[in-house]
TORKE-686661 format. One record per residue: z, y, x negated of N, C-alpha, C, CB in turn; residue in one letter; residue number from 0. Coordinates in Angstrom, 3 decimals, m for minus. Glycine has a CB too. Layout:
N
+----------+----------+----------+----------+----------+----------+----------+----------+----------+----------+----------+----------+----+-----+
|     n.up |  n.north |   n.east |    ca.up | ca.north |  ca.east |     c.up |  c.north |   c.east |    cb.up | cb.north |  cb.east | aa |   i |
+----------+----------+----------+----------+----------+----------+----------+----------+----------+----------+----------+----------+----+-----+
|        Z |        Y |        X |        Z |        Y |        X |        Z |        Y |        X |        Z |        Y |        X |  a | NUM |
...
+----------+----------+----------+----------+----------+----------+----------+----------+----------+----------+----------+----------+----+-----+
***
This chain:
126
+----------+----------+----------+----------+----------+----------+----------+----------+----------+----------+----------+----------+----+-----+
|     n.up |  n.north |   n.east |    ca.up | ca.north |  ca.east |     c.up |  c.north |   c.east |    cb.up | cb.north |  cb.east | aa |   i |
+----------+----------+----------+----------+----------+----------+----------+----------+----------+----------+----------+----------+----+-----+
| m130.751 |   93.134 | m156.503 | m130.524 |   94.121 | m157.536 | m130.467 |   95.534 | m156.959 | m131.609 |   94.029 | m158.589 |  m |   0 |
| m131.321 |   95.807 | m155.995 | m131.329 |   97.125 | m155.368 | m130.018 |   97.352 | m154.622 | m132.533 |   97.269 | m154.406 |  i |   1 |
| m129.483 |   96.305 | m153.992 | m128.211 |   96.406 | m153.273 | m127.072 |   96.729 | m154.225 | m127.914 |   95.106 | m152.521 |  l |   2 |
| m127.060 |   96.113 | m155.385 | m126.015 |   96.364 | m156.379 | m126.080 |   97.815 | m156.852 | m126.159 |   95.396 | m157.582 |  v |   3 |
| m127.285 |   98.300 | m157.109 | m127.451 |   99.689 | m157.539 | m127.014 |  100.662 | m156.447 | m128.910 |   99.955 | m157.927 |  e |   4 |
| m127.302 |  100.326 | m155.197 | m126.882 |  101.182 | m154.081 | m125.360 |  101.207 | m153.969 | m127.506 |  100.691 | m152.755 |  a |   5 |
| m124.739 |  100.040 | m154.127 | m123.269 |   99.971 | m154.057 | m122.647 |  100.756 | m155.206 | m122.784 |   98.497 | m154.093 |  i |   6 |
| m123.184 |  100.606 | m156.413 | m122.662 |  101.352 | m157.563 | m122.829 |  102.858 | m157.370 | m123.367 |  100.909 | m158.850 |  l |   7 |
| m123.951 |  103.253 | m156.776 | m124.167 |  104.679 | m156.482 | m123.147 |  105.201 | m155.485 | m125.581 |  104.905 | m155.941 |  g |   8 |
| m122.859 |  104.424 | m154.465 | m121.854 |  104.829 | m153.471 | m120.460 |  104.880 | m154.089 | m121.861 |  103.862 | m152.274 |  q |   9 |
| m120.159 |  103.911 | m154.958 | m118.859 |  103.924 | m155.635 | m118.710 |  105.166 | m156.511 | m118.683 |  102.654 | m156.486 |  l |  10 |
| m119.795 |  105.559 | m157.151 | m119.747 |  106.772 | m157.976 | m119.507 |  108.010 | m157.101 | m121.065 |  106.932 | m158.783 |  e |  11 |
| m120.170 |  108.068 | m155.944 | m119.949 |  109.185 | m155.018 | m118.507 |  109.206 | m154.519 | m120.915 |  109.094 | m153.825 |  n |  12 |
| m117.969 |  108.044 | m154.193 | m116.577 |  107.948 | m153.737 | m115.631 |  108.412 | m154.837 | m116.236 |  106.498 | m153.314 |  i |  13 |
| m115.917 |  108.005 | m156.067 | m115.088 |  108.404 | m157.203 | m115.079 |  109.923 | m157.381 | m115.587 |  107.730 | m158.483 |  s |  14 |
| m116.239 |  110.539 | m157.284 | m116.336 |  112.000 | m157.410 | m115.582 |  112.671 | m156.263 | m117.824 |  112.458 | m157.420 |  v |  15 |
| m115.723 |  112.146 | m155.056 | m115.036 |  112.706 | m153.891 | m113.519 |  112.636 | m154.068 | m115.456 |  111.960 | m152.611 |  f |  16 |
| m113.020 |  111.499 | m154.540 | m111.578 |  111.352 | m154.767 | m111.106 |  112.313 | m155.859 | m111.234 |  109.896 | m155.154 |  i |  17 |
| m111.915 |  112.503 | m156.900 | m111.566 |  113.454 | m157.966 | m111.454 |  114.872 | m157.416 | m112.613 |  113.408 | m159.095 |  s |  18 |
| m112.387 |  115.241 | m156.552 | m112.350 |  116.576 | m155.943 | m111.103 |  116.737 | m155.090 | m113.611 |  116.824 | m155.091 |  i |  19 |
| m110.764 |  115.711 | m154.321 | m109.554 |  115.768 | m153.497 | m108.316 |  115.916 | m154.385 | m109.435 |  114.500 | m152.613 |  i |  20 |
| m108.288 |  115.194 | m155.512 | m107.117 |  115.282 | m156.396 | m106.955 |  116.701 | m156.947 | m107.243 |  114.272 | m157.562 |  s |  21 |
| m108.043 |  117.333 | m157.310 | m107.981 |  118.713 | m157.792 | m107.507 |  119.643 | m156.667 | m109.368 |  119.168 | m158.327 |  v |  22 |
| m107.996 |  119.426 | m155.462 | m107.572 |  120.244 | m154.320 | m106.076 |  120.101 | m154.046 | m108.366 |  119.858 | m153.072 |  c |  23 |
| m105.563 |  118.885 | m154.165 | m104.122 |  118.648 | m153.949 | m103.309 |  119.412 | m154.985 | m103.790 |  117.129 | m154.019 |  v |  24 |
| m103.723 |  119.362 | m156.245 | m102.996 |  120.065 | m157.302 | m103.066 |  121.576 | m157.084 | m103.565 |  119.696 | m158.690 |  v |  25 |
| m104.236 |  122.086 | m156.742 | m104.377 |  123.528 | m156.495 | m103.529 |  123.946 | m155.301 | m105.858 |  123.901 | m156.254 |  i |  26 |
| m103.570 |  123.161 | m154.229 | m102.771 |  123.455 | m153.036 | m101.279 |  123.497 | m153.383 | m103.035 |  122.402 | m151.936 |  y |  27 |
| m100.812 |  122.505 | m154.132 |  m99.408 |  122.478 | m154.535 |  m99.044 |  123.667 | m155.405 |  m99.098 |  121.193 | m155.272 |  g |  28 |
|  m99.944 |  124.057 | m156.305 |  m99.685 |  125.202 | m157.171 |  m99.625 |  126.500 | m156.379 | m100.753 |  125.300 | m158.246 |  a |  29 |
| m100.492 |  126.642 | m155.400 | m100.487 |  127.850 | m154.562 |  m99.185 |  127.927 | m153.759 | m101.716 |  127.862 | m153.604 |  v |  30 |
|  m98.788 |  126.810 | m153.165 |  m97.532 |  126.788 | m152.404 |  m96.362 |  127.124 | m153.325 |  m97.314 |  125.401 | m151.736 |  i |  31 |
|  m96.335 |  126.517 | m154.509 |  m95.253 |  126.778 | m155.455 |  m95.239 |  128.243 | m155.876 |  m95.388 |  125.876 | m156.686 |  a |  32 |
|  m96.422 |  128.818 | m156.069 |  m96.495 |  130.225 | m156.456 |  m95.873 |  131.126 | m155.390 |  m97.950 |  130.633 | m156.705 |  f |  33 |
|  m96.235 |  130.887 | m154.124 |  m95.694 |  131.734 | m153.063 |  m94.195 |  131.512 | m152.872 |  m96.427 |  131.468 | m151.754 |  f |  34 |
|  m93.732 |  130.283 | m153.024 |  m92.288 |  130.031 | m152.945 |  m91.565 |  130.696 | m154.118 |  m92.000 |  128.508 | m152.931 |  k |  35 |
|  m92.208 |  130.712 | m155.268 |  m91.618 |  131.374 | m156.431 |  m91.487 |  132.872 | m156.182 |  m92.465 |  131.115 | m157.690 |  f |  36 |
|  m92.532 |  133.469 | m155.651 |  m92.488 |  134.907 | m155.336 |  m91.380 |  135.181 | m154.322 |  m93.862 |  135.398 | m154.784 |  i |  37 |
|  m91.290 |  134.346 | m153.292 |  m90.230 |  134.492 | m152.286 |  m88.859 |  134.370 | m152.947 |  m90.384 |  133.428 | m151.166 |  q |  38 |
|  m88.718 |  133.425 | m153.855 |  m87.462 |  133.228 | m154.560 |  m87.114 |  134.445 | m155.414 |  m87.535 |  131.975 | m155.429 |  n |  39 |
|  m88.111 |  135.063 | m156.021 |  m87.868 |  136.255 | m156.836 |  m87.417 |  137.436 | m155.975 |  m89.133 |  136.630 | m157.618 |  e |  40 |
|  m87.986 |  137.566 | m154.770 |  m87.521 |  138.618 | m153.859 |  m86.068 |  138.372 | m153.461 |  m88.417 |  138.684 | m152.599 |  f |  41 |
|  m85.722 |  137.135 | m153.228 |  m84.334 |  136.805 | m152.912 |  m83.423 |  137.103 | m154.104 |  m84.211 |  135.325 | m152.503 |  l |  42 |
|  m83.913 |  136.830 | m155.289 |  m83.120 |  137.126 | m156.489 |  m82.879 |  138.624 | m156.619 |  m83.825 |  136.592 | m157.753 |  r |  43 |
|  m83.875 |  139.422 | m156.284 |  m83.728 |  140.880 | m156.356 |  m82.659 |  141.370 | m155.375 |  m85.076 |  141.572 | m156.061 |  a |  44 |
|  m82.491 |  140.640 | m154.271 |  m81.473 |  141.005 | m153.275 |  m80.127 |  140.343 | m153.554 |  m81.948 |  140.625 | m151.881 |  r |  45 |
|  m80.050 |  139.570 | m154.627 |  m78.788 |  138.931 | m154.988 |  m78.542 |  137.600 | m154.309 |  m77.672 |  139.839 | m154.673 |  g |  46 |
|  m79.586 |  136.987 | m153.743 |  m79.433 |  135.710 | m153.045 |  m80.076 |  134.558 | m153.808 |  m80.036 |  135.802 | m151.653 |  h |  47 |
|  m80.132 |  134.693 | m155.098 |  m80.807 |  133.706 | m155.947 |  m79.879 |  132.537 | m156.265 |  m81.297 |  134.361 | m157.251 |  y |  48 |
|  m80.422 |  131.343 | m156.218 |  m79.682 |  130.170 | m156.687 |  m80.606 |  129.331 | m157.566 |  m79.135 |  129.326 | m155.486 |  t |  49 |
|  m80.030 |  128.702 | m158.548 |  m80.789 |  127.815 | m159.425 |  m81.272 |  126.611 | m158.625 |  m79.930 |  127.362 | m160.639 |  v |  50 |
|  m80.502 |  126.222 | m157.634 |  m80.872 |  125.095 | m156.787 |  m82.248 |  125.306 | m156.150 |  m79.816 |  124.882 | m155.702 |  h |  51 |
|  m82.503 |  126.499 | m155.654 |  m83.801 |  126.788 | m155.028 |  m84.944 |  126.639 | m156.026 |  m83.806 |  128.205 | m154.438 |  e |  52 |
|  m84.716 |  127.066 | m157.252 |  m85.752 |  126.935 | m158.276 |  m86.003 |  125.468 | m158.606 |  m85.356 |  127.703 | m159.545 |  l |  53 |
|  m84.955 |  124.666 | m158.633 |  m85.128 |  123.236 | m158.899 |  m85.881 |  122.551 | m157.755 |  m83.760 |  122.561 | m159.110 |  r |  54 |
|  m85.593 |  122.950 | m156.535 |  m86.314 |  122.393 | m155.393 |  m87.792 |  122.755 | m155.488 |  m85.714 |  122.905 | m154.059 |  v |  55 |
|  m88.073 |  123.985 | m155.862 |  m89.460 |  124.435 | m156.029 |  m90.167 |  123.595 | m157.092 |  m89.504 |  125.934 | m156.413 |  l |  56 |
|  m89.507 |  123.358 | m158.218 |  m90.107 |  122.552 | m159.283 |  m90.345 |  121.118 | m158.832 |  m89.217 |  122.565 | m160.523 |  r |  57 |
|  m89.401 |  120.569 | m158.082 |  m89.566 |  119.196 | m157.587 |  m90.725 |  119.112 | m156.601 |  m88.269 |  118.700 | m156.920 |  a |  58 |
|  m90.857 |  120.123 | m155.745 |  m91.978 |  120.136 | m154.797 |  m93.308 |  120.196 | m155.533 |  m91.856 |  121.327 | m153.831 |  d |  59 |
|  m93.404 |  121.065 | m156.528 |  m94.638 |  121.162 | m157.307 |  m94.915 |  119.848 | m158.023 |  m94.551 |  122.317 | m158.323 |  l |  60 |
|  m93.881 |  119.249 | m158.582 |  m94.047 |  117.973 | m159.263 |  m94.570 |  116.886 | m158.337 |  m92.738 |  117.539 | m159.865 |  g |  61 |
|  m94.146 |  116.924 | m157.081 |  m94.615 |  115.945 | m156.107 |  m96.116 |  116.102 | m155.871 |  m93.846 |  116.091 | m154.782 |  t |  62 |
|  m96.578 |  117.328 | m155.737 |  m98.020 |  117.562 | m155.572 |  m98.788 |  117.122 | m156.821 |  m98.296 |  119.057 | m155.278 |  y |  63 |
|  m98.225 |  117.420 | m157.994 |  m98.889 |  117.010 | m159.232 |  m98.983 |  115.487 | m159.322 |  m98.139 |  117.566 | m160.454 |  l |  64 |
|  m97.903 |  114.806 | m158.959 |  m97.923 |  113.342 | m158.990 |  m98.961 |  112.776 | m158.036 |  m96.549 |  112.787 | m158.644 |  l |  65 |
|  m99.014 |  113.322 | m156.839 |  m99.988 |  112.831 | m155.871 | m101.412 |  113.077 | m156.363 |  m99.773 |  113.502 | m154.508 |  f |  66 |
| m101.652 |  114.257 | m156.931 | m102.970 |  114.553 | m157.494 | m103.321 |  113.602 | m158.629 | m103.021 |  115.992 | m157.991 |  g |  67 |
| m102.348 |  113.296 | m159.480 | m102.595 |  112.357 | m160.573 | m102.855 |  110.950 | m160.051 | m101.415 |  112.343 | m161.537 |  l |  68 |
| m102.161 |  110.551 | m159.001 | m102.399 |  109.218 | m158.433 | m103.819 |  109.116 | m157.880 | m101.372 |  108.909 | m157.321 |  e |  69 |
| m104.288 |  110.165 | m157.238 | m105.669 |  110.161 | m156.755 | m106.647 |  110.112 | m157.923 | m105.942 |  111.400 | m155.886 |  l |  70 |
| m106.326 |  110.846 | m158.992 | m107.182 |  110.838 | m160.172 | m107.212 |  109.451 | m160.811 | m106.702 |  111.881 | m161.189 |  l |  71 |
| m106.089 |  108.752 | m160.804 | m106.058 |  107.383 | m161.315 | m106.973 |  106.498 | m160.478 | m104.614 |  106.826 | m161.313 |  i |  72 |
| m106.913 |  106.649 | m159.149 | m107.792 |  105.848 | m158.280 | m109.254 |  106.126 | m158.597 | m107.509 |  106.145 | m156.790 |  a |  73 |
| m109.584 |  107.390 | m158.782 | m110.957 |  107.761 | m159.125 | m111.374 |  107.157 | m160.459 | m111.103 |  109.283 | m159.171 |  s |  74 |
| m110.490 |  107.217 | m161.441 | m110.827 |  106.677 | m162.762 | m110.923 |  105.158 | m162.758 | m109.795 |  107.115 | m163.783 |  d |  75 |
| m110.151 |  104.495 | m161.920 | m110.281 |  103.041 | m161.801 | m111.673 |  102.696 | m161.281 | m109.186 |  102.459 | m160.862 |  i |  76 |
| m112.131 |  103.443 | m160.288 | m113.478 |  103.209 | m159.761 | m114.524 |  103.478 | m160.845 | m113.743 |  104.102 | m158.522 |  i |  77 |
| m114.358 |  104.574 | m161.594 | m115.304 |  104.887 | m162.677 | m115.311 |  103.795 | m163.734 | m114.955 |  106.233 | m163.325 |  k |  78 |
| m114.132 |  103.250 | m164.041 | m114.036 |  102.199 | m165.042 | m114.714 |  100.923 | m164.559 | m112.573 |  101.923 | m165.386 |  t |  79 |
| m114.648 |  100.659 | m163.260 | m115.342 |   99.494 | m162.699 | m116.852 |   99.682 | m162.811 | m114.935 |   99.270 | m161.219 |  i |  80 |
| m117.313 |  100.903 | m162.549 | m118.749 |  101.189 | m162.594 | m119.259 |  101.151 | m164.029 | m119.048 |  102.558 | m161.961 |  i |  81 |
| m118.566 |  101.829 | m164.927 | m118.996 |  101.924 | m166.324 | m117.843 |  101.506 | m167.235 | m119.473 |  103.371 | m166.666 |  e |  82 |
| m117.623 |  100.210 | m167.371 | m116.509 |   99.795 | m168.240 | m116.811 |  100.131 | m169.701 | m116.235 |   98.277 | m168.089 |  p |  83 |
| m115.885 |  100.835 | m170.304 | m116.048 |  101.204 | m171.708 | m114.726 |  101.678 | m172.271 | m117.121 |  102.292 | m171.872 |  g |  84 |
| m114.677 |  101.795 | m173.572 | m113.419 |  102.179 | m174.214 | m113.016 |  103.612 | m173.872 | m113.536 |  102.024 | m175.724 |  t |  85 |
| m113.986 |  104.503 | m173.731 | m113.654 |  105.890 | m173.407 | m113.041 |  105.974 | m172.014 | m114.907 |  106.785 | m173.495 |  q |  86 |
| m113.613 |  105.289 | m171.038 | m113.081 |  105.306 | m169.681 | m111.687 |  104.692 | m169.634 | m114.018 |  104.560 | m168.730 |  e |  87 |
| m111.493 |  103.595 | m170.369 | m110.174 |  102.965 | m170.411 | m109.147 |  103.863 | m171.088 | m110.249 |  101.628 | m171.137 |  l |  88 |
| m109.549 |  104.581 | m172.128 | m108.636 |  105.496 | m172.814 | m108.233 |  106.645 | m171.898 | m109.282 |  106.044 | m174.096 |  a |  89 |
| m109.190 |  107.190 | m171.163 | m108.888 |  108.267 | m170.212 | m107.940 |  107.761 | m169.136 | m110.184 |  108.816 | m169.569 |  i |  90 |
| m108.237 |  106.597 | m168.594 | m107.381 |  106.008 | m167.567 | m105.981 |  105.768 | m168.114 | m107.984 |  104.692 | m167.048 |  l |  91 |
| m105.886 |  105.228 | m169.308 | m104.573 |  104.984 | m169.918 | m103.790 |  106.267 | m170.122 | m104.736 |  104.273 | m171.247 |  g |  92 |
| m104.464 |  107.314 | m170.567 | m103.799 |  108.607 | m170.761 | m103.265 |  109.182 | m169.465 | m104.753 |  109.594 | m171.392 |  g |  93 |
| m104.058 |  109.076 | m168.413 | m103.619 |  109.592 | m167.111 | m102.432 |  108.783 | m166.589 | m104.782 |  109.554 | m166.090 |  i |  94 |
| m102.474 |  107.471 | m166.770 | m101.364 |  106.624 | m166.312 | m100.088 |  106.969 | m167.080 | m101.709 |  105.118 | m166.489 |  v |  95 |
| m100.190 |  107.179 | m168.384 |  m99.013 |  107.556 | m169.176 |  m98.473 |  108.897 | m168.711 |  m99.358 |  107.612 | m170.678 |  v |  96 |
|  m99.350 |  109.869 | m168.520 |  m98.930 |  111.189 | m168.045 |  m98.241 |  111.092 | m166.695 | m100.129 |  112.132 | m167.951 |  l |  97 |
|  m98.815 |  110.311 | m165.785 |  m98.230 |  110.146 | m164.468 |  m96.868 |  109.471 | m164.547 |  m99.161 |  109.346 | m163.577 |  r |  98 |
|  m96.729 |  108.487 | m165.422 |  m95.455 |  107.780 | m165.570 |  m94.369 |  108.709 | m166.103 |  m95.619 |  106.573 | m166.503 |  t |  99 |
|  m94.690 |  109.492 | m167.123 |  m93.720 |  110.431 | m167.688 |  m93.333 |  111.483 | m166.651 |  m94.292 |  111.108 | m168.953 |  v | 100 |
|  m94.315 |  112.035 | m165.963 |  m94.044 |  113.038 | m164.940 |  m93.185 |  112.453 | m163.825 |  m95.355 |  113.589 | m164.369 |  l | 101 |
|  m93.478 |  111.243 | m163.421 |  m92.701 |  110.579 | m162.376 |  m91.255 |  110.383 | m162.808 |  m93.328 |  109.232 | m162.021 |  s | 102 |
|  m91.045 |  109.992 | m164.054 |  m89.684 |  109.787 | m164.572 |  m88.885 |  111.077 | m164.491 |  m89.722 |  109.277 | m166.028 |  f | 103 |
|  m89.452 |  112.165 | m164.991 |  m88.719 |  113.430 | m165.002 |  m88.573 |  114.023 | m163.603 |  m89.417 |  114.426 | m165.909 |  f | 104 |
|  m89.560 |  113.819 | m162.746 |  m89.440 |  114.289 | m161.370 |  m88.320 |  113.544 | m160.653 |  m90.770 |  114.111 | m160.617 |  l | 105 |
|  m88.221 |  112.251 | m160.886 |  m87.149 |  111.470 | m160.282 |  m85.792 |  111.988 | m160.741 |  m87.299 |  109.982 | m160.633 |  d | 106 |
|  m85.665 |  112.296 | m162.022 |  m84.407 |  112.879 | m162.528 |  m84.106 |  114.202 | m161.849 |  m84.475 |  113.081 | m164.049 |  r | 107 |
|  m85.120 |  115.032 | m161.695 |  m84.945 |  116.347 | m161.072 |  m84.496 |  116.196 | m159.616 |  m86.258 |  117.160 | m161.145 |  e | 108 |
|  m85.100 |  115.274 | m158.899 |  m84.740 |  115.062 | m157.501 |  m83.300 |  114.555 | m157.392 |  m85.713 |  114.066 | m156.836 |  i | 109 |
|  m82.914 |  113.663 | m158.289 |  m81.522 |  113.184 | m158.284 |  m80.556 |  114.320 | m158.571 |  m81.330 |  112.063 | m159.317 |  r | 110 |
|  m80.915 |  115.213 | m159.482 |  m80.075 |  116.370 | m159.786 |  m79.950 |  117.275 | m158.563 |  m80.649 |  117.158 | m160.978 |  l | 111 |
|  m81.045 |  117.475 | m157.867 |  m81.018 |  118.305 | m156.652 |  m80.109 |  117.668 | m155.611 |  m82.447 |  118.493 | m156.076 |  i | 112 |
|  m80.232 |  116.369 | m155.418 |  m79.375 |  115.673 | m154.458 |  m77.906 |  115.779 | m154.852 |  m79.784 |  114.203 | m154.349 |  d | 113 |
|  m77.628 |  115.627 | m156.136 |  m76.238 |  115.722 | m156.612 |  m75.687 |  117.126 | m156.386 |  m76.148 |  115.352 | m158.112 |  q | 114 |
|  m76.495 |  118.150 | m156.679 |  m76.064 |  119.530 | m156.445 |  m75.792 |  119.777 | m154.971 |  m77.118 |  120.514 | m156.952 |  e | 115 |
|  m76.632 |  119.213 | m154.114 |  m76.440 |  119.400 | m152.671 |  m75.127 |  118.757 | m152.222 |  m77.631 |  118.800 | m151.880 |  a | 116 |
|  m74.765 |  117.625 | m152.823 |  m73.491 |  116.990 | m152.478 |  m72.309 |  117.744 | m153.077 |  m73.476 |  115.539 | m152.955 |  r | 117 |
|  m72.463 |  118.224 | m154.311 |  m71.362 |  118.902 | m154.994 |  m71.120 |  120.315 | m154.467 |  m71.639 |  118.958 | m156.476 |  d | 118 |
|  m72.177 |  120.976 | m154.040 |  m72.066 |  122.360 | m153.567 |  m72.708 |  122.489 | m152.186 |  m72.734 |  123.343 | m154.570 |  f | 119 |
|  m72.105 |  121.903 | m151.161 |  m72.726 |  121.931 | m149.831 |  m72.762 |  123.321 | m149.206 |  m71.993 |  120.997 | m148.912 |  p | 120 |
|  m71.987 |  124.246 | m149.746 |  m71.953 |  125.601 | m149.183 |  m73.183 |  126.420 | m149.559 |  m70.703 |  126.324 | m149.648 |  h | 121 |
|  m73.929 |  125.974 | m150.585 |  m75.131 |  126.726 | m150.971 |  m76.157 |  126.630 | m149.852 |  m75.729 |  126.192 | m152.313 |  e | 122 |
|  m76.812 |  127.739 | m149.587 |  m77.802 |  127.782 | m148.505 |  m78.997 |  126.940 | m148.856 |  m78.242 |  129.219 | m148.217 |  k | 123 |
|  m79.357 |  125.984 | m148.003 |  m80.494 |  125.102 | m148.197 |  m81.615 |  125.560 | m147.275 |  m80.112 |  123.615 | m147.926 |  q | 124 |
|  m82.839 |  125.570 | m147.787 |  m83.992 |  125.936 | m146.947 |  m84.890 |  124.783 | m146.798 |  m84.759 |  127.107 | m147.518 |  r | 125 |
+----------+----------+----------+----------+----------+----------+----------+----------+----------+----------+----------+----------+----+-----+
***
């Protein structure tokens, strides 16, 4: 019994650690996106703005958000194993739905970026 409690305690610590990492990934992605946005605005002020660059920025941010959500799903799966209950399952289900919707739209955005790159190869790519 003591071994089971020790394992559950370690699983809870792992879950918290993964949650912290997921938040760090989202914050890191947001900071990178913010600085790229500022850089893009300076380029726009000089007349070198393209919508393509903004779409690439959004896709990059979406990728960080997806990765952060995937880590959060892993953390919530561990929490649900430790404390199975309807509230934990509802939270997990909500996160999975959010991640699925975000993934769908991010995939569309990436396909649009790829299509633009093929249709307008003369646009400057960074």
